[in-house]
Each structure stands twice: as C-alpha cells, then as structure tokens.
C-alpha positions as CSV (number, residue, x, y, z in Angstrom):
1,M,165.0,118.5,99.0
2,T,161.5,117.4,98.0
3,I,159.7,115.3,100.5
4,G,156.8,114.5,98.2
5,T,153.0,114.3,98.5
6,V,151.1,112.0,100.7
7,S,147.6,111.1,99.7
8,H,145.1,109.1,101.7
9,R,141.5,108.3,100.8
10,A,138.9,107.5,103.4
11,A,135.2,106.9,103.2
12,I,133.3,108.8,105.8
13,Y,129.7,108.1,106.7
14,I,127.8,110.7,108.7
15,A,124.6,109.5,110.1
16,D,122.1,112.3,110.0
17,A,119.1,110.1,110.6
18,P,118.0,109.2,114.1
19,V,117.3,105.7,115.5
20,V,113.6,104.9,114.7
21,I,111.8,103.3,117.7
22,T,108.5,101.4,117.4
23,S,106.5,99.6,120.1
24,E,104.1,96.7,120.1
25,S,102.9,97.5,123.6
26,H,102.6,101.3,122.9
27,P,101.8,101.6,119.2
28,N,100.7,105.3,119.4
29,S,103.3,107.5,121.1
30,N,100.7,110.2,121.5
31,A,98.1,108.1,123.3
32,W,98.2,106.9,127.0
33,V,98.5,103.1,127.3
34,P,98.2,101.6,130.8
35,G,100.5,98.7,131.6
36,T,103.6,97.6,133.4
37,T,105.6,96.3,130.4
38,L,107.2,98.0,127.5
39,V,108.0,96.1,124.3
40,A,110.0,98.1,121.8
41,S,112.3,97.7,118.9
42,W,114.3,100.0,116.7
43,L,116.1,100.5,113.4
44,G,119.6,102.0,113.2
45,P,120.4,105.2,111.3
46,T,121.4,103.2,108.2
47,T,120.5,100.0,106.5
48,D,124.1,98.9,106.8
49,E,123.6,96.5,109.7
50,G,127.3,96.3,110.4
51,A,127.7,100.0,110.7
52,Y,126.1,100.1,114.2
53,P,126.9,96.9,116.1
54,R,125.9,98.2,119.5
55,Y,123.1,100.4,121.0
56,F,122.5,102.0,124.4
57,Y,119.1,102.5,125.8
58,R,117.5,104.1,128.8
59,L,113.8,104.2,130.0
60,D,113.1,107.2,132.3
61,R,110.7,110.0,132.9
62,N,112.9,112.7,131.3
63,S,111.9,113.8,127.8
64,Q,115.3,115.1,127.1
65,A,118.1,112.7,127.9
66,T,121.7,113.0,126.9
67,Y,123.9,109.9,126.7
68,T,126.4,109.4,129.4
69,P,128.2,106.1,130.2
70,V,126.3,105.8,133.5
71,G,122.7,104.6,133.6
72,W,122.4,103.4,130.1
73,T,122.2,99.7,129.1
74,A,124.3,98.4,126.2
75,T,122.9,95.8,123.8
76,T,123.8,94.3,120.4
77,G,120.1,93.6,119.8
78,R,117.4,95.9,118.5
79,N,114.6,95.2,120.8
80,V,113.7,95.2,124.5
81,L,111.1,94.0,126.9
82,L,111.2,96.2,130.0
83,T,109.3,96.1,133.3
84,Q,111.6,98.6,135.1
85,D,112.9,102.0,134.4
86,A,116.6,102.9,134.4
87,D,116.6,103.4,138.2
88,G,115.2,99.9,138.8
89,R,111.7,101.1,139.6
90,A,108.8,99.0,138.3
91,I,107.0,100.6,135.4
92,S,103.8,102.2,136.7
93,S,101.3,104.9,135.8
94,F,103.7,107.6,134.8
95,G,104.9,109.0,131.5
96,Y,108.1,107.3,130.4
97,Y,110.5,107.9,127.6
98,L,112.7,105.3,125.8
99,H,116.0,106.8,124.6
100,V,118.2,104.8,122.2
101,V,121.5,105.8,120.8
102,A,123.7,103.9,118.3
103,E,127.4,103.2,118.6
104,D,129.2,102.8,115.2
105,R,132.0,100.3,114.6
106,F,134.6,103.0,115.5
107,G,133.1,103.6,119.0
108,N,131.4,106.9,118.2
109,I,128.1,107.2,120.0
110,G,125.3,109.5,118.9
C-alpha cells in the first residue's frame, strides 16, 4: 500500500537585522546629553511594515537587557516620548539604554 507524498511550501523570513533606533533628543549615542525627556523612533528589521506589527521597549540603566514579558511596554507605534524609566523613576542624570524588540505577525519576539 502506497500512502503517497505530501508536499508543502512555505516562505520563511529570518530577520537578521536589528531594530535601528534614532533619537531627536539624543542624536549622538556616544555623547552625554543632559535632560529629563527622551524622544526616540525606530525602524523594524525589514521594510515590510506588516511583518512586525508590534514592538516592545524598555528604558533602563542596563546596557544588556533580555526581553521578558515583565517590565517591557508593548506598542504598535515606532516612536516614544519618555520622561520615566521602566521602573517609573523620572529620567535624571544617569546613563540610560533604550531597548526595542520586534514581534512578527506570528508572535515571535526577537
């Protein structure tokens, strides 16, 4: 008895480019800029706008943050105006890091 052959085709997109962040309030990431407000925007890993319908961001003092469901803010936009860090503290004279990760239309986050 021959069962046959099953064939499926699927397009797979692997985003190997990071989210690119820019800031109006802090245009040079290597220079100290005093202030209590961060204005930032980002581009997704691909030019296909529908491929990444949601983003998660976090502003903190940790240069190496790993995404977890707790402590990150979800948005469908691509820009933020922040006056507080992820812990609710007012932005002050410390070094901060803005972390952004993209969620693709299948729910994968990275």
